[in-house]
C-alpha positions as CSV (number, residue, x, y, z in Angstrom):
1,M,-124.6,8.8,44.4
2,A,-121.5,7.0,45.7
3,K,-119.1,5.7,43.2
4,S,-118.4,1.9,43.0
5,K,-115.2,0.5,44.4
6,K,-114.2,-0.5,40.9
7,H,-114.7,3.0,39.6
8,Q,-112.7,4.5,42.5
9,E,-109.8,2.2,41.8
10,A,-109.9,3.2,38.1
11,E,-109.6,6.8,39.0
12,A,-106.8,6.4,41.6
13,P,-103.4,7.7,40.5
14,V,-101.0,5.0,39.3
15,D,-98.0,4.5,41.5
16,T,-95.0,4.6,39.2
17,G,-92.5,4.1,42.1
18,P,-89.8,6.5,43.3
19,K,-88.5,9.0,40.8
20,Q,-85.0,8.5,39.6
21,P,-82.6,11.3,40.5
22,P,-81.1,13.2,37.5
23,R,-78.2,11.1,36.1
24,L,-75.8,14.1,35.9
25,K,-76.4,14.8,39.6
26,V,-75.7,11.1,40.4
27,R,-72.5,11.4,38.4
28,F,-71.5,14.6,40.2
29,D,-72.2,13.1,43.7
30,S,-70.5,9.7,43.0
31,E,-67.5,10.7,40.8
32,V,-67.0,14.4,39.9
33,S,-67.0,15.9,43.3
34,K,-64.4,13.4,44.5
35,A,-62.3,14.1,41.4
36,V,-62.4,17.8,42.0
37,G,-61.4,17.3,45.6
38,E,-58.4,15.1,44.6
39,K,-57.2,17.5,42.0
40,F,-57.4,20.7,44.1
41,G,-56.7,19.2,47.5
42,L,-60.2,19.7,48.9
43,Q,-60.8,16.8,51.3
44,N,-63.9,18.3,52.9
45,P,-66.8,17.8,50.5
46,M,-68.5,20.9,51.8
47,A,-65.5,23.0,50.6
48,R,-65.7,21.7,47.0
49,P,-67.3,23.7,44.2
50,R,-70.7,22.7,42.9
51,V,-73.3,23.9,40.4
52,E,-75.7,26.3,42.3
53,K,-78.1,27.4,39.6
54,I,-78.5,28.0,35.8
55,V,-79.9,31.2,34.4
56,I,-81.4,31.4,30.9
57,N,-81.9,35.0,29.5
58,I,-83.4,36.1,26.2
59,N,-83.1,39.7,25.2
60,M,-86.2,41.2,23.5
61,G,-85.2,44.8,23.4
62,R,-84.0,44.8,19.8
63,H,-87.5,43.9,18.7
64,L,-89.1,47.0,20.3
65,E,-91.7,48.7,18.1
66,G,-92.2,52.1,19.7
67,T,-92.6,51.3,23.4
68,K,-93.9,47.7,23.1
69,I,-92.6,44.3,22.1
70,P,-94.8,42.7,19.4
71,P,-97.0,40.0,20.9
72,A,-95.8,37.4,18.5
73,V,-92.2,38.0,19.5
74,K,-92.9,37.9,23.2
75,D,-95.0,34.8,22.9
76,T,-92.3,33.0,21.0
77,V,-89.6,33.9,23.5
78,L,-91.8,32.9,26.5
79,Q,-92.7,29.6,24.9
80,T,-89.1,28.8,24.1
81,I,-88.0,29.3,27.7
82,S,-90.9,27.3,29.0
83,K,-90.3,24.4,26.7
84,I,-86.6,24.1,27.2
85,S,-86.6,24.7,31.0
86,G,-90.0,23.2,32.1
87,Q,-90.5,26.4,34.1
88,K,-92.5,29.6,33.7
89,P,-90.2,32.6,32.9
90,I,-90.4,36.1,34.2
91,V,-90.3,39.2,32.1
92,L,-87.8,41.9,32.9
93,K,-88.5,45.6,32.4
94,A,-86.0,48.4,31.7
95,K,-85.0,50.1,35.0
96,K,-84.1,53.4,33.2
97,S,-84.5,55.0,29.8
98,V,-81.6,54.9,27.3
99,S,-82.2,57.2,24.4
100,N,-79.4,55.7,22.2
101,F,-81.2,52.4,22.2
102,K,-84.7,53.8,22.2
103,V,-85.4,52.1,25.5
104,R,-87.9,53.6,28.0
105,E,-88.1,52.9,31.6
106,G,-90.7,50.2,32.4
107,V,-90.6,48.6,28.9
108,D,-90.3,44.8,28.6
109,T,-86.7,44.1,27.6
110,A,-85.9,40.5,28.4
111,A,-87.3,37.2,29.7
112,M,-85.4,34.9,32.0
113,V,-85.7,31.8,34.2
114,T,-83.6,30.5,37.1
115,L,-83.2,26.8,37.4
116,R,-82.2,25.0,40.6
117,R,-82.1,21.5,42.0
118,E,-83.5,18.7,39.7
119,R,-84.6,20.9,36.9
120,M,-81.2,22.5,36.8
121,W,-79.5,19.1,36.4
122,H,-82.0,17.8,33.8
123,F,-81.4,21.0,31.7
124,L,-77.6,20.8,32.0
125,D,-77.8,17.1,30.9
126,R,-79.8,18.0,27.8
127,L,-77.6,21.0,27.1
128,I,-74.4,19.0,27.1
129,N,-75.6,15.8,25.4
130,L,-78.4,16.9,23.1
131,S,-78.2,20.6,22.3
132,I,-74.5,21.6,22.1
133,P,-73.8,18.7,19.6
134,R,-76.4,20.2,17.3
135,I,-74.6,23.6,17.0
136,K,-73.5,24.1,13.4
137,D,-69.7,23.9,12.8
138,F,-69.2,23.4,16.5
139,R,-65.5,23.3,17.5
140,G,-65.8,23.5,21.3
141,L,-66.9,26.0,23.8
142,P,-64.7,29.0,24.6
143,T,-62.6,28.7,27.8
144,N,-62.4,32.4,28.5
145,S,-66.0,32.9,29.5
146,F,-65.5,32.3,33.2
147,D,-65.7,35.2,35.7
148,K,-63.6,35.4,38.9
149,Q,-66.2,33.3,40.9
150,G,-66.0,30.5,38.3
151,N,-69.5,31.2,36.8
152,Y,-69.6,30.2,33.1
153,S,-71.6,32.1,30.5
154,M,-72.3,31.0,27.0
155,G,-74.5,32.2,24.1
156,L,-76.5,30.3,21.6
157,S,-77.5,31.9,18.3
158,E,-80.7,30.1,17.7
159,Q,-83.3,28.2,19.8
160,G,-83.4,25.3,17.3
161,V,-80.5,23.4,18.9
162,F,-83.0,22.3,21.6
163,P,-84.9,19.2,20.5
164,E,-88.0,20.6,22.2
165,I,-88.2,23.4,19.7
166,N,-89.8,22.8,16.3
167,M,-88.5,25.6,14.1
168,A,-91.3,25.0,11.6
169,E,-93.7,26.3,14.3
170,V,-91.9,29.5,15.3
171,N,-92.2,32.9,13.6
172,F,-88.6,34.1,14.1
173,T,-85.1,32.9,15.2
174,H,-83.5,34.2,18.4
175,G,-80.6,33.4,20.6
176,M,-80.1,33.3,24.3
177,N,-77.5,33.6,27.1
178,I,-77.0,30.7,29.5
179,T,-75.1,31.2,32.8
180,I,-74.0,28.3,34.9
181,C,-73.5,29.7,38.4
182,M,-71.1,28.0,40.8
183,Q,-70.5,27.9,44.5
184,R,-67.1,28.0,46.2
185,S,-65.3,28.1,42.9
186,D,-62.9,29.8,40.6
187,P,-62.2,29.5,36.8
188,A,-59.9,26.5,37.1
189,K,-62.1,24.5,39.4
190,S,-65.3,25.3,37.4
191,R,-63.7,24.3,34.1
192,F,-62.4,21.0,35.5
193,L,-65.8,20.3,37.1
194,L,-67.7,21.0,33.9
195,E,-65.3,19.0,31.8
196,Q,-65.8,16.0,34.1
197,L,-69.6,16.4,33.5
198,G,-69.0,16.3,29.8
199,M,-68.9,20.0,28.8
200,P,-67.0,20.1,25.5
201,F,-64.5,23.0,25.8
202,K,-62.1,23.9,23.0
203,R,-58.9,21.9,23.1
204,P,-55.6,23.7,22.7
205,E,-54.2,23.4,19.2
206,T,-51.2,21.2,18.9
207,R,-48.4,22.0,16.5
208,N,-46.3,19.3,14.8
């Protein structure tokens, strides 16, 4: 039986208009890229550094029981990454056995996700403005965690700094590593770029 026109209209998806681009990306395109170019003498926008991707990695190897990760641990880790990134993670397996760490080849050792484009910018915005300010006794991010290509790595000791995580609903606390991968960069350019986006690095101590 054919549905009425009124019924069809009720089921039609609501047009909410065009999506707004991530505000941090708008800031980068309109202000930060130009500031980087002026500071480092890069007139060509295509020669300037930019954020390429963000990798989130959570190690599960220390929770091994025999040759398996307990299901509760694995579920918590996968749920954490899914909630904070909005993307399904992948599980990494050990490529070789390491007897000292009781790791066997093929055993689940970590979970990770790679964020690009809009999800990357949304995550970076929440990390800078919501999560990092919730770190206990926070005094600024270290400035010596850049590699030669300008990629920046940082570690968090617990997942509860993300507002998406309700610590009352998780069965254990875990940390994670976050790597902000850059294009056409070096440590000085990356630090300046990230500072312009609001990344709170440690300030040098001043002596009176």
